[in-house]
C-alpha positions as CSV (number, residue, x, y, z in Angstrom):
1,M,88.8,108.1,97.6
2,A,87.9,104.6,96.5
3,F,84.6,103.7,94.8
4,G,84.0,100.5,93.0
5,D,87.3,99.3,91.7
6,Q,88.5,102.8,91.0
7,L,90.0,105.8,92.8
8,A,88.9,109.4,92.6
9,A,91.3,112.2,93.4
10,K,90.5,115.9,93.9
11,V,93.2,117.8,92.0
12,E,93.8,121.4,91.2
13,T,91.9,121.5,87.9
14,G,89.2,118.9,88.4
15,L,88.3,115.3,89.4
16,L,90.7,112.6,88.4
17,I,89.6,108.9,88.1
18,T,92.0,106.0,87.9
19,D,92.0,102.3,88.1
20,G,95.7,102.3,89.0
21,S,97.1,102.4,85.4
22,L,98.0,105.2,83.1
23,A,95.6,103.9,80.5
24,G,92.8,103.9,83.0
25,S,93.4,107.4,84.4
26,F,91.6,110.4,83.1
27,S,89.8,113.6,84.1
28,V,86.0,113.6,84.3
29,H,85.4,117.1,85.5
30,Q,87.4,120.2,84.5
31,D,86.7,122.7,87.3
32,L,87.1,123.0,91.0
33,V,86.1,120.1,93.1
34,F,85.5,120.5,96.9
35,E,84.1,117.5,98.8
36,M,83.5,113.9,97.8
37,A,81.6,110.9,99.2
38,S,81.5,107.4,97.8
39,L,78.3,105.5,97.2
40,D,80.0,102.2,96.3
41,D,79.7,102.2,92.5
42,K,79.5,106.0,92.1
43,M,80.9,109.1,93.6
44,V,78.9,112.2,94.7
45,F,80.9,115.4,94.9
46,S,80.5,119.1,95.2
47,A,82.0,120.9,92.2
48,S,81.9,124.2,90.3
49,S,80.9,124.9,86.8
50,P,80.5,128.2,84.9
51,E,76.8,127.6,84.2
52,A,75.6,126.3,87.6
53,G,78.1,127.5,90.2
54,I,78.9,125.0,93.1
55,E,76.3,122.2,93.0
56,P,76.1,118.4,93.6
57,W,77.6,116.2,90.9
58,V,77.8,112.5,90.4
59,S,80.3,110.2,88.5
60,D,80.2,106.5,87.7
61,G,83.9,106.7,86.8
62,T,83.5,107.7,83.1
63,P,83.4,111.1,81.4
64,E,79.9,110.4,80.0
65,G,78.7,109.2,83.4
66,T,79.8,112.4,85.2
67,H,77.2,115.1,85.3
68,L,75.4,117.7,87.4
69,I,72.8,116.0,89.6
70,R,70.6,119.0,90.3
71,D,70.9,122.8,90.0
72,I,69.5,123.5,93.5
73,R,70.0,127.2,93.2
74,P,69.2,127.9,89.5
75,G,71.7,129.8,87.5
76,S,75.4,130.4,88.1
77,L,75.1,131.2,91.8
78,D,76.3,128.6,94.4
79,S,74.0,126.5,96.4
80,M,76.9,124.7,98.2
81,F,79.7,126.5,99.9
82,R,83.4,125.9,100.5
83,G,86.0,126.5,103.1
84,D,84.9,125.2,106.5
85,R,83.9,122.0,108.2
86,S,80.2,122.6,107.7
87,E,80.5,121.7,104.1
88,F,81.2,118.0,104.5
89,L,79.3,115.4,102.4
90,I,78.3,112.7,104.8
91,R,77.4,109.2,103.8
92,L,74.8,107.4,105.9
93,G,73.4,104.1,104.6
94,D,73.0,104.4,100.8
95,K,72.7,108.2,100.6
96,V,74.8,111.3,100.9
97,Y,73.8,114.2,103.1
98,F,74.8,117.8,102.7
99,R,73.4,121.3,103.2
100,A,72.5,123.6,100.3
101,Y,70.9,127.0,99.7
102,N,68.1,127.3,97.1
103,G,68.2,131.1,97.1
104,K,65.6,131.4,99.9
105,R,66.5,129.0,102.6
106,M,69.3,126.7,103.8
107,D,68.2,123.0,104.1
108,F,69.8,119.7,104.6
109,W,69.5,117.6,101.4
110,E,69.9,113.9,100.7
111,S,71.0,112.3,97.4
112,D,71.3,108.8,96.0
113,G,73.1,110.2,93.0
114,S,70.0,110.7,90.9
115,A,68.0,113.8,90.2
116,V,64.8,112.3,91.6
117,G,66.6,111.0,94.7
118,T,68.2,114.4,95.4
119,K,65.7,116.4,97.6
120,P,65.5,118.3,100.9
121,F,65.8,116.0,103.9
122,F,65.6,118.5,106.8
123,R,63.9,121.9,106.7
124,P,64.2,124.3,109.6
125,L,61.0,125.6,111.0
126,Y,61.7,129.2,109.8
127,E,63.2,130.3,106.5
128,S,65.4,132.7,108.4
129,S,67.1,129.8,110.3
130,E,69.5,127.3,108.7
131,P,71.1,124.0,109.4
132,S,74.8,124.3,110.0
133,A,78.0,122.7,111.2
134,I,77.5,119.1,110.0
135,T,80.2,117.0,111.5
136,T,81.8,113.6,110.9
137,G,81.6,112.9,114.6
138,G,79.6,109.8,115.3
139,M,80.2,108.2,111.9
140,A,81.6,105.1,113.5
141,K,78.2,104.5,115.0
142,G,76.3,105.4,111.7
143,L,75.3,108.8,113.0
144,S,76.0,112.4,112.1
145,Y,75.3,115.6,114.1
146,F,74.3,119.0,112.9
147,T,72.9,122.2,114.4
148,E,70.0,124.5,113.4
149,D,70.8,128.2,113.8
150,L,67.5,129.5,115.2
151,V,67.0,132.1,118.0
152,R,68.5,129.4,120.2
153,P,70.7,127.0,118.2
154,K,69.6,123.4,118.4
155,L,71.6,120.2,118.0
156,W,70.2,117.4,115.9
157,V,71.3,113.9,115.1
158,T,70.5,111.7,112.1
159,D,71.1,108.2,110.9
160,G,70.0,109.1,107.4
161,T,66.3,108.2,107.9
162,E,63.3,110.4,108.7
163,S,62.5,108.5,111.8
164,G,66.1,108.6,112.9
165,T,66.4,112.3,112.6
166,R,65.7,114.0,115.9
167,L,66.2,117.1,117.9
168,I,68.6,116.6,120.8
169,R,68.6,119.9,122.6
170,E,69.4,123.6,122.5
171,M,73.0,124.6,122.4
172,D,75.1,127.7,123.2
173,S,76.3,128.2,119.6
174,P,75.6,126.8,116.2
175,S,79.3,126.0,115.8
176,L,80.6,122.5,116.5
177,G,84.4,122.2,117.2
178,I,86.5,119.4,115.8
179,P,85.0,116.3,117.4
180,V,86.9,113.5,119.2
181,E,85.3,110.1,119.3
182,L,85.4,108.3,122.6
183,P,84.1,104.8,123.2
184,D,80.6,105.8,124.5
185,C,80.2,109.3,123.1
186,M,81.5,112.2,121.0
187,V,83.1,115.2,122.7
188,F,83.3,118.6,120.9
189,S,83.6,122.3,121.7
190,N,80.7,124.6,121.6
191,A,81.1,128.2,122.4
192,S,83.0,128.4,125.7
193,R,82.5,124.8,126.8
194,V,83.3,121.2,126.0
195,W,80.3,119.0,125.4
196,R,79.6,115.4,125.1
197,T,76.8,113.6,123.3
198,D,75.7,110.0,122.7
199,G,72.9,111.0,120.4
200,T,70.2,111.4,123.1
201,A,69.0,114.4,125.0
202,A,69.8,112.8,128.3
203,G,73.3,112.0,127.1
204,T,74.1,115.4,125.7
205,Y,75.5,118.0,128.2
206,P,78.5,120.2,128.9
207,I,81.4,118.6,130.7
208,T,83.2,121.8,131.4
209,D,81.7,125.0,132.8
210,A,81.1,128.2,130.9
211,T,84.3,129.9,132.2
212,I,86.4,127.7,129.9
213,E,87.3,128.8,126.5
214,P,88.7,125.7,124.7
215,F,90.9,126.2,121.6
216,E,92.6,122.9,121.2
217,L,91.3,119.3,121.5
218,Q,93.3,116.2,121.0
219,A,92.6,112.4,121.3
220,G,94.7,110.5,123.8
221,E,95.1,107.4,125.9
222,G,94.4,105.0,123.0
223,G,91.0,106.6,122.3
224,E,89.8,106.4,125.9
225,K,90.4,110.1,126.8
226,A,90.7,113.5,125.1
227,Y,92.8,116.5,126.2
228,V,91.7,120.1,126.0
229,R,93.9,123.2,126.1
230,G,92.2,126.5,126.7
231,W,91.6,129.6,128.8
232,Q,89.9,129.9,132.1
233,A,89.7,133.5,133.2
234,V,93.2,134.7,132.4
235,T,94.9,131.4,133.0
236,R,95.9,128.8,130.4
237,K,95.1,125.2,131.4
238,I,94.9,121.7,130.2
239,W,92.0,119.3,131.0
240,E,91.5,115.6,130.6
241,V,88.0,114.5,129.7
242,D,86.5,111.0,129.4
243,G,83.1,112.2,128.3
244,S,81.6,112.6,131.8
245,I,81.4,115.5,134.2
246,G,83.1,113.4,136.9
247,G,85.7,112.3,134.4
248,T,86.6,115.9,133.5
249,R,89.5,117.2,135.4
250,E,92.0,119.9,135.3
251,I,95.5,118.4,134.9
252,V,97.7,121.4,134.2
253,S,97.4,125.1,135.1
254,E,99.7,128.0,134.8
255,A,98.6,129.1,138.3
256,N,100.2,126.0,139.8
257,L,103.4,126.2,137.8
258,P,106.4,128.5,138.0
259,G,105.6,130.0,134.6
260,A,103.4,132.5,132.9
261,Y,102.9,131.2,129.4
262,L,101.7,127.7,128.6
263,E,102.0,126.9,124.9
264,A,101.2,124.0,122.6
265,L,99.8,120.6,123.4
266,A,101.4,117.4,122.2
267,V,100.1,113.8,122.7
268,P,102.6,111.7,120.6
269,A,100.9,108.7,119.0
270,G,97.7,109.5,120.8
271,E,98.8,108.0,124.1
272,G,101.4,108.3,126.8
273,P,102.4,111.5,128.5
274,V,100.9,114.9,127.6
275,F,103.7,117.3,126.7
276,F,103.6,121.1,126.7
277,R,106.1,123.9,127.0
278,L,106.2,126.7,129.5
279,A,107.8,130.1,129.6
280,E,108.5,131.6,133.0
281,F,107.4,135.1,132.1
282,E,105.0,136.5,129.6
283,W,107.7,138.6,128.0
284,T,110.1,135.7,127.7
285,R,108.1,133.6,125.3
286,D,111.3,132.7,123.5
287,Y,112.6,130.9,126.6
288,F,110.5,127.7,126.8
289,E,111.2,124.6,128.8
290,P,109.6,121.1,128.2
291,W,107.0,119.9,130.7
292,A,104.9,116.7,130.9
293,W,101.9,115.4,132.7
294,N,102.0,111.7,133.5
295,S,98.6,110.0,133.3
296,K,99.6,107.2,135.5
297,T,100.9,109.2,138.4
298,G,99.0,112.5,137.9
299,R,102.2,114.3,138.3
300,T,103.2,117.4,136.3
301,E,106.8,118.2,136.1
302,K,109.5,120.0,134.2
303,I,111.3,117.2,132.4
304,L,114.4,119.3,131.5
305,D,115.8,122.4,133.0
306,I,117.0,124.5,130.0
307,E,117.8,127.5,132.2
308,G,116.0,130.1,130.2
309,I,118.0,130.0,127.1
310,S,116.8,132.3,124.2
311,G,115.5,130.3,121.3
312,S,114.7,127.1,123.2
313,R,111.4,125.8,122.0
314,P,111.4,122.1,122.6
315,L,108.2,120.3,121.8
316,D,108.3,118.4,118.6
317,F,108.4,115.1,120.5
318,T,108.8,112.0,118.2
319,A,107.6,108.6,119.4
320,F,110.0,105.7,118.8
321,N,110.6,102.4,120.6
322,S,108.2,103.3,123.5
323,R,110.0,106.6,124.3
324,Y,109.9,110.2,123.1
325,W,112.8,112.0,121.5
326,F,113.5,115.7,121.0
327,T,116.4,118.2,120.6
328,A,116.7,121.3,122.8
329,K,119.0,124.2,123.0
330,V,120.7,124.4,126.4
331,F,123.2,126.8,127.9
332,E,126.2,124.8,126.8
333,G,124.9,123.9,123.3
334,I,122.4,121.7,121.6
335,N,121.5,118.3,122.9
336,F,119.5,115.3,121.9
337,Y,117.2,113.8,124.5
338,S,115.1,110.8,125.2
339,T,112.2,110.8,127.7
340,N,109.5,108.7,129.2
341,G,107.6,111.8,130.3
342,T,109.3,112.2,133.6
343,A,112.3,114.2,134.8
344,G,114.0,111.1,136.1
345,G,113.3,109.3,132.8
346,T,114.6,112.1,130.7
347,Q,118.1,111.2,129.5
348,L,120.8,113.0,127.5
349,V,121.5,110.8,124.6
350,K,124.1,112.9,122.8
351,V,125.7,116.3,122.9
352,I,125.1,117.5,119.3
353,E,126.8,120.9,119.4
354,S,128.8,122.7,122.0
355,G,129.0,126.4,122.7
356,F,126.5,129.2,122.3
357,V,124.9,128.3,119.0
358,S,121.5,128.5,117.4
359,P,119.8,125.2,116.5
360,G,118.4,126.7,113.3
361,F,115.7,124.9,111.4
362,T,115.2,121.4,112.6
363,E,113.3,118.3,111.4
364,M,112.8,114.9,112.9
365,V,111.3,111.8,111.3
366,T,111.2,108.1,112.2
367,A,112.4,105.2,110.0
368,Q,112.3,101.5,110.6
369,S,115.2,101.3,113.0
370,G,115.7,104.8,114.3
371,I,115.3,108.5,114.0
372,Y,116.7,110.9,111.4
373,F,116.9,114.6,112.5
374,T,118.7,117.8,111.5
375,V,120.6,120.3,113.6
376,R,122.2,123.4,112.1
377,G,121.7,121.9,108.6
378,A,123.5,118.6,109.4
379,L,121.8,115.3,109.2
380,W,122.0,112.9,112.2
381,F,120.8,109.4,112.8
382,S,120.0,107.7,116.2
383,D,119.1,104.2,117.1
384,G,118.3,105.5,120.6
385,T,121.8,105.0,122.1
386,S,124.7,107.5,122.5
387,G,127.0,105.4,120.4
388,G,124.3,104.9,117.8
389,T,123.6,108.6,117.5
390,V,125.9,109.7,114.7
391,K,126.4,112.7,112.5
392,L,126.0,111.4,109.0
393,G,127.4,114.3,107.1
394,P,128.7,117.9,107.4
395,A,126.3,120.9,107.6
396,G,124.8,121.2,104.2
397,G,121.4,122.6,104.7
398,A,119.7,119.2,104.9
399,K,116.0,119.7,104.5
400,R,112.8,117.8,103.4
401,L,113.6,114.6,105.3
402,T,111.6,111.8,103.7
403,P,112.1,108.3,105.3
404,L,111.7,105.2,103.1
405,G,112.3,101.9,104.8
406,D,115.5,102.2,106.8
407,R,116.9,105.1,104.8
408,C,116.2,108.8,104.6
409,F,116.1,110.9,101.4
410,Y,116.7,114.6,101.8
411,T,117.9,117.7,99.8
412,I,120.8,120.1,100.2
413,Q,122.0,123.3,98.7
414,T,125.7,123.5,97.9
415,S,127.9,126.6,98.0
416,E,127.5,126.7,94.2
417,N,123.7,127.0,94.7
418,E,123.1,123.4,93.3
419,R,120.1,121.6,94.7
420,K,121.0,118.0,95.3
421,L,119.0,114.9,96.2
422,M,120.8,112.8,98.8
423,V,120.0,109.5,100.6
424,A,121.5,108.3,103.8
425,G,121.6,105.1,105.8
426,R,122.5,104.6,109.4
427,T,126.3,105.2,109.1
428,P,128.3,108.3,108.0
429,G,129.7,106.4,105.0
430,S,126.3,105.6,103.7
431,I,125.4,109.0,102.2
432,V,125.0,108.9,98.4
433,D,124.7,111.9,96.1
434,L,121.9,110.7,93.8
435,K,121.1,113.6,91.5
436,T,121.6,117.3,91.0
437,M,118.1,118.5,91.0
438,S,118.9,122.0,89.7
439,T,121.7,124.5,89.3
440,D,119.3,127.4,89.4
441,P,119.5,129.3,92.7
442,A,115.8,130.2,92.3
443,F,114.8,126.5,92.1
444,F,112.8,126.4,95.4
445,S,109.7,124.4,94.4
446,I,111.0,120.9,95.3
447,E,108.5,118.1,95.2
448,M,109.0,114.7,96.8
449,A,106.6,111.8,97.3
450,V,106.9,108.1,98.2
451,L,105.1,105.4,96.3
452,G,105.8,101.8,97.1
453,D,109.6,101.4,97.5
454,L,110.5,104.4,95.4
455,L,110.9,108.2,95.8
456,Y,109.5,110.5,93.1
457,F,110.8,114.0,92.7
458,N,111.1,116.9,90.2
459,A,114.5,117.8,88.8
460,E,115.7,119.9,85.9
461,D,118.7,119.8,83.5
462,E,119.7,121.5,80.3
463,A,118.6,118.7,78.1
464,T,115.1,117.9,79.4
465,G,114.1,120.9,81.5
466,E,112.1,120.1,84.6
467,E,110.6,116.6,84.6
468,L,109.5,113.9,86.9
469,W,112.3,111.6,88.2
470,V,112.3,108.5,90.4
471,S,114.9,106.9,92.7
472,D,115.4,103.5,94.4
473,G,118.2,105.0,96.6
474,T,121.0,104.1,94.2
475,V,122.7,106.2,91.5
476,A,121.9,103.6,88.9
477,G,118.3,103.5,90.0
478,T,117.8,107.2,89.9
479,R,116.4,108.0,86.5
480,L,114.1,110.2,84.5
481,V,110.5,108.7,84.5
482,R,109.8,110.0,81.0
483,D,110.6,113.2,79.0
484,E,106.9,114.3,78.7
485,N,107.7,117.8,77.3
486,P,111.1,117.5,75.5
487,G,113.5,120.3,76.0
488,P,113.4,123.2,78.4
489,P,111.4,124.2,80.3
490,G,110.0,120.7,80.5
491,A,106.7,119.4,81.8
492,L,107.2,121.2,85.2
493,P,105.6,118.6,87.5
494,K,104.0,120.0,90.6
495,G,101.8,119.0,93.5
496,L,103.2,115.4,93.9
497,R,100.9,113.5,96.2
498,S,100.8,109.8,96.9
499,D,97.9,107.8,98.3
500,G,99.8,104.5,98.4
501,Q,98.3,103.2,95.2
502,G,99.1,106.0,92.7
503,L,101.1,109.2,92.4
504,F,99.0,112.3,91.5
505,F,100.5,115.5,90.1
506,F,100.1,118.3,87.5
507,Q,102.3,118.8,84.5
508,N,102.3,120.2,81.0
509,D,103.1,117.8,78.2
510,G,103.3,120.7,75.7
511,I,100.0,119.7,74.0
512,H,97.2,119.7,76.6
513,G,98.4,122.5,78.9
514,N,98.8,122.0,82.7
515,E,96.6,119.0,83.4
516,P,96.3,116.4,86.3
517,W,98.3,113.2,85.8
518,V,98.5,109.9,87.6
519,L,101.3,107.4,87.8
520,D,100.2,104.0,89.0
521,D,102.3,101.8,91.3
522,F,104.3,100.0,88.6
523,G,105.2,97.4,91.2
524,Q,102.9,95.1,89.2
525,I,105.7,93.6,87.1
526,F,105.5,89.9,86.7
527,I,108.3,87.8,85.3
528,S,106.7,85.5,82.7
529,S,109.9,83.8,81.6
530,Q,113.0,83.4,83.7
531,P,116.5,83.1,82.1
532,K,117.8,79.5,82.2
533,A,121.1,78.1,83.3
534,K,123.2,76.5,80.6
535,M,126.3,74.5,79.9
536,V,128.0,76.1,77.0
537,M,131.1,75.5,75.0
538,Q,134.1,77.8,75.4
539,G,134.3,80.4,72.7
540,S,130.6,80.1,71.8
541,S,128.1,82.9,71.8
542,P,125.2,81.8,74.1
543,A,122.0,83.8,74.5
544,L,120.1,84.6,77.6
545,E,116.5,85.8,77.5
546,M,113.9,87.1,80.0
547,D,110.4,88.2,79.6
548,A,108.1,90.2,81.9
549,V,104.6,91.5,81.9
550,G,103.9,95.1,82.8
551,S,103.8,98.7,81.5
552,E,106.7,100.1,79.4
553,I,109.3,97.7,80.7
554,S,113.0,98.0,80.0
555,Y,115.6,95.4,80.6
556,E,119.2,95.5,81.8
557,W,121.6,92.5,82.1
558,F,124.4,92.2,84.6
559,A,127.2,89.8,85.2
560,G,127.7,88.7,88.9
561,R,125.5,87.6,91.7
562,S,122.0,88.9,92.1
563,G,122.0,92.6,93.1
564,E,125.5,93.4,91.8
565,T,125.2,96.1,89.3
566,T,128.9,97.0,88.6
567,R,129.1,95.0,85.3
568,S,126.3,96.0,83.0
569,L,126.1,94.0,79.8
570,G,123.3,95.5,77.8
571,R,119.8,96.7,77.8
572,E,118.0,94.2,75.6
573,K,115.5,91.5,76.5
574,R,117.7,88.9,74.7
575,L,121.4,89.1,75.6
576,E,124.0,87.5,73.4
577,I,127.4,86.9,75.0
578,E,130.0,86.8,72.3
579,G,133.0,84.4,72.7
580,I,132.3,83.4,76.2
581,E,135.4,82.1,78.0
582,Q,134.7,81.8,81.7
583,S,131.8,80.4,83.8
584,G,129.8,82.8,85.8
585,F,126.5,84.1,87.1
586,Y,124.1,86.4,85.2
587,W,120.8,88.1,86.0
588,C,118.5,90.7,84.5
589,R,116.5,93.6,85.9
590,A,113.1,94.6,84.4
591,S,112.0,98.1,85.3
592,N,109.6,100.8,84.3
593,A,108.7,104.3,85.5
594,G,107.4,103.0,88.9
595,S,109.4,99.9,90.0
596,S,111.7,97.1,89.1
597,V,112.0,93.4,89.6
598,D,115.1,91.2,89.4
599,S,115.3,87.8,87.7
600,R,116.8,84.8,89.4
601,E,120.5,84.5,88.8
602,V,121.6,81.8,86.4
603,Y,124.9,80.1,86.0
604,L,126.6,79.6,82.6
605,K,129.0,76.6,82.8
606,V,131.7,77.0,80.3
607,V,133.3,73.7,79.2
608,P,135.9,72.8,76.5
609,P,134.7,72.2,73.0
610,F,133.0,68.9,72.5
611,Q,134.0,68.2,68.9
612,Y,135.2,64.7,69.9
613,W,131.7,63.8,70.9
614,W,130.5,64.5,67.4
615,Q,133.4,62.5,66.1
616,Q,132.6,59.6,68.3
617,T,129.0,59.5,67.1
618,H,130.0,60.3,63.5
619,P,133.6,59.1,62.9
620,G,135.6,61.4,60.6
621,A,133.7,64.6,61.5
622,A,136.1,67.5,61.9
623,D,133.8,70.5,62.7
624,E,135.3,71.9,66.0
625,T,132.7,74.8,66.3
626,V,129.7,72.6,67.0
627,D,127.5,73.8,70.0
628,L,126.6,70.6,71.7
629,L,123.4,72.2,73.0
630,A,122.2,72.9,69.5
631,D,119.5,70.9,67.8
632,P,120.4,70.7,64.1
633,D,117.7,68.2,63.2
634,F,115.0,70.1,65.1
635,D,113.6,67.0,66.8
636,G,113.7,68.5,70.3
637,N,116.9,66.7,71.3
638,S,120.2,68.5,71.6
639,I,123.4,67.0,70.3
640,L,124.3,66.2,74.0
641,S,121.1,64.2,74.4
642,E,121.6,62.4,71.1
643,F,125.1,61.5,72.1
644,A,124.2,60.4,75.6
645,F,121.2,58.3,74.6
646,G,122.4,57.0,71.2
647,G,120.6,59.2,68.8
648,S,121.7,60.8,65.5
649,P,122.2,64.6,65.4
650,D,121.4,64.8,61.7
651,R,118.3,62.7,61.6
652,A,115.1,63.7,63.3
653,E,113.9,61.0,65.7
654,H,112.3,60.8,69.1
655,L,114.5,59.1,71.7
656,H,112.9,57.0,74.5
657,P,115.8,56.3,76.9
658,L,113.5,55.8,79.9
659,T,110.9,53.1,80.2
660,M,108.7,52.6,83.3
661,D,107.0,49.6,85.0
662,Q,104.9,49.7,88.1
663,S,104.1,47.3,90.8
664,G,102.1,47.3,94.0
665,Q,98.7,48.9,94.7
666,A,97.7,52.6,94.8
667,P,98.1,55.0,96.4
668,S,101.7,53.8,97.1
669,Q,103.3,52.1,94.1
670,R,106.8,50.8,93.4
671,L,108.2,51.9,90.1
672,S,111.0,50.3,88.0
673,A,112.9,52.5,85.6
674,T,115.2,51.2,82.8
675,L,117.6,53.6,81.1
676,R,119.8,53.0,78.1
677,T,122.7,55.4,78.4
678,R,126.2,55.9,77.0
679,I,129.0,54.8,79.4
680,S,131.1,57.9,80.3
681,D,132.5,59.2,83.5
682,Q,131.6,62.7,82.4
683,L,127.8,62.0,82.0
684,D,125.5,62.2,85.0
685,F,122.0,60.8,84.5
686,I,119.2,62.0,86.8
687,I,115.6,61.0,87.0
688,Q,113.2,63.9,87.7
689,E,109.5,64.0,88.6
690,S,106.8,66.6,88.1
691,H,103.1,67.0,88.9
692,D,102.4,69.8,86.3
693,L,105.2,69.4,83.7
694,I,106.4,72.9,84.8
695,E,108.3,72.4,88.1
696,W,110.7,69.4,88.1
697,T,112.4,67.9,91.1
698,E,115.0,65.2,91.4
699,V,113.9,61.7,92.5
700,E,115.7,61.1,95.8
701,N,117.7,58.0,96.4
702,P,116.6,55.6,93.6
703,E,117.8,52.0,94.3
704,I,120.0,50.5,91.5
705,I,119.0,46.9,91.0
706,D,120.8,46.2,87.7
707,L,123.6,47.6,85.5
708,V,124.3,45.7,82.3
709,N,127.0,46.7,79.7
710,T,125.5,46.0,76.3
711,G,128.9,46.0,74.6
712,D,128.2,48.9,72.2
713,G,129.4,51.7,74.4
714,F,126.1,51.8,76.2
715,A,124.7,50.4,79.5
716,R,121.2,49.5,80.7
717,R,120.5,50.7,84.1
718,S,117.5,49.5,86.2
719,L,116.3,51.6,89.2
720,Q,113.4,51.3,91.7
721,F,111.7,54.0,93.7
722,D,108.3,54.9,95.2
723,R,105.6,57.2,93.9
724,N,102.7,58.4,95.9
725,E,100.5,60.1,93.3
726,T,100.2,60.6,89.6
727,T,103.5,61.9,88.5
728,Y,105.4,62.6,85.2
729,F,109.0,61.5,84.9
730,R,111.9,62.4,82.7
731,V,115.6,61.6,82.6
732,V,118.1,64.5,82.4
733,V,121.8,64.2,81.4
734,R,124.4,66.6,82.8
735,W,128.1,67.0,81.9
736,V,130.4,66.4,84.8
737,E,134.0,67.7,84.7
């Protein structure tokens, strides 16, 4: 939960605060934490302590700013309770509301995070009664509902103010079922009826009669409707409700269907058809067939005739590409289907298995461009077509399907009892064996969580024991995050959970015991200095360097185009290539425990030795190992520049080969440039311009108006071009073969 610029996470042993970095992550409360509510720059939460029991606490994100607000029930007994929906902390305005017991009576309390501002807000008329069942329903409208358990339970509504807290009406029960927000009201179950309320007495009434016993309520129709599955007399039914009596209608009943057991309600993606499964006889509850009610036509129909096959329990419909997908056991085997919610729109996509077989444990998840699912331990992929539905690999007990982008991570157990982490793409040949997670047959506690573009998981080996690992979906990118507790048994990371900004888990570093940890999203790596392309002499030893900003960064250099990792050259920030012989591309990858970023690719142009240049400038010189890009006199000009513009490599001087004159009026001005350059077919002179002295671009199509040979091996070139704003200019020399 966010508050201020920090995040608070309820973990197994306390409250963890993080700003998204390892350095900014720490525990502020070392005991059980239950509910939390943000008050912008502070966090109010219910937590346990040995001295006070469960009471309200507050934290400003620091250990010293985390403390008990008030011991409402003095001593070690609890004033706040745990374990059901009535124990929510509800924020309304700039306060948090909750119910608490002072040892004599149960009241609703309010708190602004201070001891003075924590006080009873609502007191029932009699000490024997108590407020109960506070609900998050209505929060979108700045309201919260609660009941008072008196002789006749009463429903109240509050906006967090005394004047805005009012009795609505008497109810059947003090219990409020899970609410569903509709555009104009909230619907909820209370005793044996479904109710609606808009916060007023006139707008609060039951929308189903007392003969209905609701036990499942789901949102649907894009938030416009809700669906209720329940009992009426001895018949199971489904109702559609829109928050009004006239808009409450029975849509499915066992009495009108050729079946005797209606089970499970599914509204994929909260809209579209309402799916359920039906068994023909009470004693054949293992022989289910899929049915759907169409909201547009009002028609209820069996969408697939499975012919009463034992073990058929189709229902886990997965929405993808405006249709719904499921597997089902049929008489002749196991099939993969697509449906729009009608019998005519239900299509066989692929026969998965033939013969009398059991589907076994199945999973189905959606990725960017299709669906991954398992049948009898084998992993499949479908893009929604028969040809695009393919078995990716043999049966291997594929489990724990975890989609990431267009791929799917999963685990298998081999015949040698090895637990392996695998990743698959859309084709059979795309499966990659990433890592042996364990060789211990008893290694069942597999943890997997996605953060950014990476998968985190636990794995063990003989050297490190069980530690936290990370994978980008490649073997090279699957690595140990850090050996927190060297040697077996390792740090034993457990409870991996990602909130999209950080990874939260428990582990033992061997010093502090089993403590909560956070790993921030290390995607915050910034390249501060890119490697630079160079022209180098054959046989020389040029160096490439890259620098990046981030946490615990490591570097790895590769030869080849960007992304090619087959030729690793070293793991240093500065790479020295000894005795280079051929031109080629190079790039570097900076990475840490959470992410990686690649540099641009640079091209090293290898040219023959240029000792004759040195000899031309200094007759009689015989040193053939000179690097023409060196700067022996440290004047900022390489030997190549000195040669091209007529300088001396062994005497510091500042060359000014480019002079500029301007004509015309601002903002458009005509520039004349005069260059003094050596005459050579292998030298190319380019004028570049910049607005910030960082990014330089070539001046396009300058007009040559004069070229004069000065008779000393040099020429004076005069060019003209336009400029439109204040600009810096420079001349660059390049070697041309």
